[in-house]
C-alpha positions in Angstrom: 40.2 -178.3 -7.4 42.1 -181.6 -8.4 45.3 -181.6 -8.9 47.2 -182.3 -12.7 47.6 -185.8 -13.7 50.8 -187.3 -13.7 52.5 -188.3 -16.5 55.3 -188.7 -18.4 56.0 -189.3 -21.9 57.6 -191.9 -23.5 60.6 -192.5 -25.2 60.4 -194.0 -27.9 64.4 -194.3 -28.4 64.5 -196.0 -26.0 63.2 -199.5 -27.7 64.2 -201.7 -30.4 62.9 -200.3 -33.9 60.0 -203.4 -35.0 62.3 -204.5 -38.4 65.7 -205.1 -37.2 67.4 -207.3 -39.7 69.7 -209.2 -37.8 67.1 -211.1 -35.8 65.7 -212.6 -38.5 62.4 -213.1 -37.6 61.4 -209.6 -37.5 62.4 -209.1 -40.4 58.9 -211.5 -41.4 56.9 -210.2 -38.5 57.5 -206.1 -38.5 54.9 -204.6 -39.6 55.0 -202.2 -43.3 51.6 -199.6 -41.4 51.7 -197.0 -38.0 49.8 -198.9 -35.4 46.5 -198.3 -34.8 45.3 -197.1 -30.7 42.1 -199.1 -30.1 40.4 -198.4 -26.8 38.9 -200.7 -24.3 35.5 -202.2 -23.7 34.4 -201.3 -20.0 33.9 -205.4 -20.6 38.1 -206.6 -21.2 38.2 -203.7 -18.0 36.1 -205.1 -15.6 36.7 -208.7 -15.6 37.4 -211.8 -15.7 39.7 -210.1 -12.7 41.9 -212.8 -10.8 42.9 -212.7 -7.1 44.4 -215.0 -4.4 42.2 -217.9 -4.2 42.8 -218.5 -8.0 46.3 -220.0 -6.6 48.2 -223.0 -5.5 50.5 -223.2 -2.4 52.9 -224.3 -4.6 52.8 -221.6 -7.8 55.3 -219.5 -7.0 57.8 -222.7 -6.2 59.0 -224.2 -9.6 61.1 -226.2 -7.3 58.4 -227.9 -5.7 54.9 -227.3 -8.5 55.7 -230.1 -10.7 58.1 -232.4 -9.0 57.8 -236.0 -8.9 60.4 -238.0 -7.9 63.1 -235.4 -6.5 64.1 -231.7 -6.7 64.5 -230.6 -10.5 68.5 -230.9 -11.6 70.2 -227.1 -11.1 71.4 -223.7 -9.9 68.6 -223.6 -7.1 68.2 -219.2 -7.5 65.3 -217.2 -5.6 64.1 -214.7 -8.1 62.4 -211.0 -6.1 61.3 -207.7 -6.4 58.4 -205.0 -6.5 56.4 -203.5 -9.3 56.3 -200.1 -9.1 54.7 -197.0 -10.8 56.7 -194.0 -12.8 57.3 -192.7 -9.4 58.4 -195.7 -7.4 54.9 -196.1 -5.6 54.1 -199.9 -4.7 51.5 -201.6 -7.1 50.1 -204.8 -4.9 47.6 -207.3 -5.9 48.6 -207.9 -10.0 49.4 -210.6 -10.8 52.9 -211.8 -11.8 53.1 -214.9 -13.9 57.3 -216.3 -15.0 58.6 -219.6 -17.4 61.7 -220.4 -18.5 64.1 -222.8 -19.5 65.2 -225.6 -17.9 69.3 -225.7 -16.3 70.1 -227.6 -19.6 68.4 -224.9 -21.8 65.5 -226.8 -22.7 61.9 -226.0 -22.5 58.8 -227.8 -21.5 57.5 -228.1 -25.4 56.9 -230.0 -27.9 58.7 -227.7 -30.6 61.4 -227.7 -28.8 64.0 -229.9 -30.2 67.7 -229.1 -28.3 69.4 -232.3 -27.3 69.3 -231.5 -23.7 67.3 -233.4 -22.0 64.3 -232.9 -20.0 64.1 -232.6 -16.8 61.1 -234.9 -15.3 60.9 -232.6 -12.2 60.4 -229.3 -14.0 58.0 -228.0 -15.2 59.1 -223.9 -15.8 56.0 -222.0 -14.8 55.3 -220.4 -12.4 52.8 -217.1 -10.9 51.9 -215.4 -8.1 50.3 -212.1 -6.1 51.6 -208.3 -5.1 51.6 -208.2 -1.2 50.6 -204.7 -0.4 54.0 -203.2 -1.2 54.7 -204.5 -4.8 56.4 -207.2 -3.7 57.2 -211.1 -5.5 59.7 -213.5 -5.1 59.8 -216.6 -6.5 61.9 -220.4 -6.5 63.4 -221.9 -9.0 66.5 -223.3 -10.9 68.7 -220.5 -13.3 68.1 -221.6 -16.7 71.3 -221.8 -18.5 71.2 -220.6 -22.2 70.2 -222.6 -25.8 71.6 -222.0 -29.3 68.8 -220.9 -31.9 68.6 -221.2 -35.3 69.1 -217.3 -36.1 72.2 -217.3 -37.3 75.7 -220.3 -38.0 76.1 -220.1 -33.9 73.4 -217.8 -31.7 73.1 -218.0 -28.2 70.2 -216.8 -26.0 71.6 -216.1 -23.0 70.2 -217.2 -19.5 67.2 -215.5 -19.1 62.9 -216.0 -17.7 59.8 -214.3 -19.0 57.5 -212.2 -17.2 53.9 -212.1 -17.5 52.6 -208.8 -15.0 49.0 -208.1 -15.6 46.2 -205.2 -14.7 43.2 -205.4 -14.0 42.4 -207.2 -15.6 43.3 -210.1 -18.1 43.0 -208.2 -21.6 45.6 -205.7 -19.5 49.6 -207.7 -19.8 53.0 -206.9 -19.8 55.4 -209.1 -20.9 59.0 -208.9 -21.0 61.6 -211.3 -20.6 64.9 -210.8 -17.3 68.4 -211.9 -17.5 71.2 -212.1 -14.9 74.1 -210.1 -14.1 77.5 -211.4 -15.3 76.5 -213.1 -18.1 79.0 -212.6 -21.1 76.1 -214.0 -23.4 74.1 -210.2 -23.4 75.8 -208.8 -25.6 76.7 -211.1 -28.0 72.0 -211.9 -28.6 71.0 -210.2 -31.5 67.8 -209.2 -29.5 69.8 -207.6 -27.0 71.5 -206.2 -29.3 68.0 -204.5 -30.9 68.0 -201.9 -27.9 69.1 -199.1 -28.7 68.9 -197.5 -25.3 71.9 -198.8 -23.4 70.1 -198.2 -20.0 67.1 -200.0 -20.8 69.0 -203.4 -21.6 70.7 -202.5 -17.8 66.7 -202.5 -16.9 66.4 -205.6 -18.1 68.9 -207.2 -16.9 68.3 -209.4 -12.6 70.9 -208.4 -10.0 72.4 -210.4 -8.0 71.8 -209.8 -4.4 73.4 -211.9 -1.2 71.2 -210.4 1.3 68.1 -212.0 0.2 70.3 -215.7 -0.7 70.1 -218.4 1.5 73.5 -219.9 3.2 73.9 -223.2 1.5 70.6 -223.3 -0.8 69.6 -220.1 -2.5 71.4 -217.6 -5.0 69.1 -214.8 -4.9 68.7 -212.2 -7.4 66.7 -208.9 -7.8 64.6 -207.9 -10.7 62.3 -204.9 -10.2 59.2 -204.4 -12.8 58.5 -200.1 -13.8 55.0 -200.0 -15.4 54.9 -197.0 -16.9 58.3 -193.6 -16.9 61.0 -192.4 -18.7 63.0 -195.5 -16.2 60.1 -198.0 -17.5 61.1 -201.3 -18.4 61.6 -203.0 -22.0 57.6 -204.5 -22.9 58.1 -206.8 -25.7 54.6 -205.5 -26.6 54.6 -202.6 -26.0 57.0 -200.7 -28.3 54.7 -197.9 -29.7 56.4 -195.1 -28.1 
């Protein structure tokens, strides 16, 4: 007899509502009608796929993967953790991608007009695959805070965007992590849209001195939980 499948009800109160006027752009972007659930087709579930052969040797190392004349400026950090399911079991072979601003708080993007300079040795993007224990790690520099045109004096805390793929490119979850101890976290209008304080804590990477490298890099740990009551809050999965 096949055992009953594990199922954990999603808690809609854990997620930010689509319409939060304090976060100005949510007013224009929030849906006015109930979401429609669309089943994936076989072609979407089965491919295209990816593997270790698609990764370069420096894809996980943002300190080296764009540098040409030297290392990028900024606090060198290690970002590491595990991708887990709702019962804390590892999820192996998962593609994890990150992108971020440089140490001055500026993205390498033509529409980023913040006055902080572009770092010629920092691209701000990386990717890796989880191992058989669901483990991943990146080397990078800690991103800087930056102002944004939400209200008169709003600043985004230091953060890194994270993308996690499932069995194919059509299965993707996106979130962003913050750093323990950052005083801008409770002041951020985007963070303030999240009603559950525990959900906010799940988006904060914790200082991990045991994984730090003396005289080199400070480490932060960020585990990604895909499903269940303790799941990481994902920006593109707010259906409850």
